[in-house]
C-alpha positions, -999 to 999 in steps of 0.1 A, spaced: -416 102 -98 -405 65 -96 -412 39 -72 -383 37 -42 -371 -2 -44 -385 -6 -8 -417 3 -17 -418 -35 -26 -403 -46 0 -431 -56 27 -453 -72 -3 -425 -93 -16 -418 -109 17 -450 -114 25 -455 -130 -11 -428 -155 -4 -440 -161 30 -471 -175 16 -453 -193 -12 -434 -213 10 -461 -221 33 -482 -233 4 -454 -254 -11 -448 -265 26 -484 -280 29 -482 -297 -4 -473 -330 9 -499 -336 32 -528 -314 25 -559 -330 4 -550 -326 -31 -583 -316 -41 -595 -278 -30 -619 -279 0 -642 -251 -13 -655 -244 -48 -655 -210 -64 -690 -199 -54 -680 -202 -21 -650 -181 -22 -668 -154 -41 -683 -132 -14 -646 -129 1 -633 -121 -34 -660 -97 -40 -665 -74 -13 -670 -37 -22 -642 -22 -35 -622 1 -11 -627 41 -13 -590 43 -4 -557 26 -11 -551 -7 7 -514 -14 18 -500 -37 -5 -485 -63 20 -520 -65 35 -535 -74 2 -510 -100 -3 -521 -111 29 -554 -109 25 -552 -127 -12 -534 -156 4 -559 -161 28 -589 -156 7 -578 -185 -21 -561 -211 3 -590 -228 6 -600 -232 -28 -564 -241 -40 -558 -272 -59 -527 -292 -51 -515 -292 -86 -478 -293 -78 -487 -325 -56 -467 -359 -68 -502 -374 -65 -521 -352 -89 -525 -371 -120 -558 -351 -135 -559 -341 -168 -522 -337 -184 -509 -308 -161 -473 -307 -148 -455 -295 -118 -427 -267 -112 -392 -274 -114 -375 -254 -88 -350 -232 -110 -384 -227 -132 -403 -212 -103 -376 -191 -93 -368 -178 -129 -406 -168 -132 -403 -149 -100 -375 -129 -119 -395 -126 -149 -421 -109 -133 -398 -87 -112 -378 -78 -147 -414 -68 -160 -397 -68 -198 -424 -67 -225 -406 -95 -246 -420 -91 -283 -393 -67 -294 -354 -84 -295 -339 -45 -296 -355 -34 -265 -354 -67 -243 -322 -82 -253 -313 -100 -222 -349 -123 -222 -345 -123 -262 -310 -141 -257 -322 -160 -230 -352 -174 -251 -335 -179 -282 -308 -203 -263 -339 -223 -251 -351 -226 -283 -317 -239 -297 -316 -263 -266 -354 -275 -274 -345 -284 -313 -311 -302 -304 -327 -321 -273 -361 -330 -299 -339 -336 -330 -360 -314 -349 -344 -291 -377 -321 -266 -365 -328 -233 -380 -366 -239 -374 -386 -207 -357 -400 -214 -322 -424 -191 -310 -431 -190 -270 -470 -190 -270 -491 -191 -242 -499 -224 -242 -505 -256 -266 -540 -242 -281 -521 -214 -294 -491 -235 -302 -514 -251 -325 -528 -223 -339 -492 -210 -351 -484 -244 -363 -515 -247 -385 -518 -210 -396 -483 -216 -411 -499 -246 -428 -529 -220 -436 -503 -197 -450 -480 -221 -471 -504 -243 -486 -522 -209 -502 -486 -194 -510 -482 -221 -528 -510 -219 -549 -502 -180 -555 -533 -165 -531 -525 -135 -511 -540 -145 -479 -529 -113 -461 -544 -94 -488 -576 -113 -498 -585 -132 -469 -600 -165 -470 -633 -155 -490 -630 -173 -524 -595 -191 -517 -593 -223 -522 -609 -251 -500 -580 -265 -476 -590 -298 -463 -576 -307 -433 -569 -342 -423 -571 -354 -386 -572 -388 -369 -599 -401 -351 -586 -396 -319 -571 -362 -321 -573 -338 -292 -604 -313 -293 -581 -285 -294 -572 -294 -330 -612 -286 -339 -613 -254 -317 -580 -242 -333 -597 -249 -371 -625 -230 -363 -603 -201 -349 -587 -203 -385 -619 -205 -403 -607 -241 -420 -641 -256 -409 -649 -291 -400 -621 -317 -408 -615 -345 -425 -618 -376 -400 -594 -403 -406 -600 -438 -388 -574 -447 -361 -566 -481 -346 -576 -493 -311 -546 -470 -292 -557 -439 -310 -531 -442 -336 -539 -429 -371 -538 -455 -399 -515 -445 -425 -535 -465 -456 -565 -449 -444 -549 -414 -447 -537 -423 -478 -572 -434 -491 -589 -402 -477 -568 -379 -493 -568 -396 -529 -607 -390 -522 -629 -363 -534 -610 -340 -552 -590 -342 -588 -564 -327 -585 -566 -327 -550 -568 -290 -536 -545 -277 -507 -542 -298 -476 -526 -297 -440 -524 -335 -419 -525 -334 -380 -508 -358 -362 -507 -366 -328 -474 -376 -303 -490 -386 -273 -529 -399 -274 -549 -382 -249 -559 -416 -232 -532 -441 -242 -501 -418 -248 -496 -437 -283 -479 -424 -308 -489 -417 -346 -467 -436 -373 -449 -402 -381 -424 -414 -408 -454 -437 -424 -478 -404 -421 -457 -380 -430 -447 -397 -463 -485 -403 -474 -490 -364 -463 -461 -349 -484 -463 -371 -514 -494 -354 -519 -484 -317 -512 -500 -316 -475 -482 -296 -450 -477 -318 -417 -485 -306 -382 -478 -324 -352 -499 -320 -321 -473 -329 -291 -487 -314 -263 -473 -337 -239 -457 -363 -258 -431 -344 -280 -409 -345 -254 -401 -382 -256 -383 -374 -289 -355 -366 -259 -354 -397 -250 -333 -426 -270 -364 -454 -251 -390 -437 -272 -368 -428 -308 -382 -458 -326 -420 -453 -318 -413 -412 -329 -391 -421 -361 -398 -401 -388 -412 -370 -363 -385 -345 -376 -397 -348 -409 -430 -327 -403 -434 -291 -411 -444 -277 -377 -447 -289 -341 -469 -278 -309 -459 -288 -275 -466 -271 -240 -434 -266 -214 -461 -270 -184 -465 -304 -192 -438 -328 -196 -410 -305 -187 -427 -288 -160 -423 -248 -159 -449 -228 -145 -477 -215 -168 -484 -207 -193 -455 -219 -217 -466 -232 -249 -439 -235 -278 -449 -235 -311 -421 -249 -339 -421 -242 -379 -394 -255 -400 -398 -226 -424 -393 -193 -409 -406 -169 -438 -437 -191 -437 -445 -181 -399 -433 -147 -400 -457 -139 -430 -488 -154 -414 -477 -133 -378 -454 -106 -385 -458 -69 -380 -441 -42 -398 -449 -8 -385 -426 24 -382 -431 28 -341 -415 -10 -338 -383 -11 -339 -379 -47 -355 -351 -71 -365 -359 -88 -397 -326 -111 -399 -315 -140 -379 -338 -151 -353 -362 -123 -354 -385 -110 -331 -406 -132 -310 -438 -112 -322 -434 -121 -356 -437 -160 -345 -467 -159 -320 -501 -141 -320 -491 -112 -295 -474 -82 -297 -473 -76 -257 -459 -110 -244 -440 -121 -212 -408 -136 -213 -423 -170 -207 -392 -188 -227 -370 -175 -199 -382 -199 -172 -375 -232 -201 -339 -217 -206 -339 -222 -164 -356 -255 -163 -330 -269 -191 -302 -257 -178 -310 -271 -143 -316 -304 -161 -292 -307 -186 -294 -332 -214 -295 -364 -190 -320 -349 -166 -343 -339 -192 -339 -375 -205 -345 -391 -170 -371 -366 -165 -390 -383 -194 -382 -416 -185 -389 -413 -149 -429 -401 -157 -435 -430 -180 -416 -453 -155 -441 -441 -131 -466 -445 -154 -462 -480 -158 -458 -489 -118 -494 -473 -114 -508 -494 -142 -490 -524 -128 -502 -519 -94 -539 -508 -109 -541 -545 -128 -538 -562 -92 -572 -544 -78 -602 -571 -79 -622 -555 -110 -597 -530 -120 -591 -531 -163 -561 -513 -178 -577 -504 -212 -545 -491 -231 -512 -500 -238 -491 -481 -213 -464 -466 -238 -457 -434 -222 -473 -414 -196 -511 -422 -198 -533 -449 -185 -572 -456 -189 -588 -480 -164 -621 -493 -160 -639 -509 -128 -664 -528 -149 -698 -509 -159 -695 -471 -162 -717 -466 -134 -694 -485 -113 -663 -467 -125 -679 -428 -121 -687 -442 -84 -648 -452 -79 -636 -419 -92 -660 -400 -71 -647 -420 -41 -616 -414 -50 -612 -379 -51 -635 -375 -21 -607 -391 -3 -582 -361 -10 -552 -384 -11 -548 -381 -49 -562 -367 -80 -574 -388 -109 -598 -371 -138 -625 -392 -155 -628 -395 -188 -647 -416 -220 -630 -434 -241 -642 -463 -269 -674 -458 -254 -666 -464 -219 -664 -442 -188 -630 -446 -177 -606 -433 -146 -576 -413 -166 -544 -411 -149 -515 -386 -164 -483 -388 -149 -467 -352 -154 -456 -340 -121 -414 -342 -118 -417 -348 -79 -442 -381 -86 -418 -407 -64 -424 -445 -56 -438 -433 -22 -465 -411 -45 -472 -444 -68 -477 -463 -33 -500 -439 -16 -524 -433 -48 -524 -472 -55 -537 -477 -16 -564 -446 -22 -577 -462 -53 -578 -494 -33 -596 -478 -5 -618 -462 -31 -630 -496 -48 -635 -510 -14 -661 -482 -3 -675 -487 -33 -678 -524 -28 -688 -523 5 -721 -495 -5 -730 -520 -33 -728 -550 -8 -751 -532 19 
């Protein structure tokens, strides 16, 4: 017997009330959580009731238990890691996705969400000036998007040598050398472990973390004659500087040597939408695959990565499933489960459709450029704080700051987080502890910048006062 529609009413109404209360609290609440997981566990881990509980009461209890442990990540003053917020249309679309409850792996079974995701994929390729006809898979995040791109590269370079990867596996296969810049994101090494490709060949980078094309050529030409199969990983958006690898030069070096080129653009790939960054990303479209995370710069809800592969037959050979009980679509756009490592999957691309539909082309460009502008404003303000040093060229959305020696930088970071007004995460770059700022939230405005700078100045002053006492 199916549930009556009104069975959902009370619980959904309570969820809406708590959601609106949460969103209303963000402008004034401390950014950091008030308590940690260990403090909350006793409440969540009470003995499981023997009897059912009213769904609305469960939602009320969940909201009450969680509230003190929530990080205000949607705040315009949250600059930790590289975590965006959520656009209104994308959040509302995500609610619909949950209500619709579509398993969006098969195009035949869920035509509405399949059409929305395919439209979003087309818009994405157009906005980022990437090759039309590329396959776009909506993954769980940037990690799995990189996994798809690099798995496709593995498939392609072994196919070229006539090695049957599906039938023979990797055991005995020609060794694939993977070349990465010295400042690639750690997720690349993680994905290479997942794929059984081992440690990469590390190539020198410049002071902003950009791979050096001459060093790449020298590394690729060393060690093997004739050269074996190869993959080159480039980066659109360095974690600490925001800098972009020199795409045209590096891709030319790689392709001249028969390598597959994959670009990790978790947050920086979106810069390709803006004419302002066109020169810095010249040649981006020449790569073979790209990865990005829509929760970062595009500001859709978790989770939503995107893997883009120029050759659909390659990604579908790596991930495709063909069995009698699945009603597969082998023509045209294909099924999503042929492009990602999931059969059961959420229709996460619908939120991308909603975000892009609400922004339009001009709004998407404006979003990207505003994030970069806010980063520049923060860097300019920080440079006026005594003892502060901005260590990177602020070319996109990342700012790395030192306050002298490592100990003082750590103290300033801790004092800022204790204040609760803004959240900026610590890191280590070029052998120095840094305060790392990532401007990723669509709602960050001039007031957020001013309040965050004032909070940072106060943190510096509090550390100075302790050191002088």
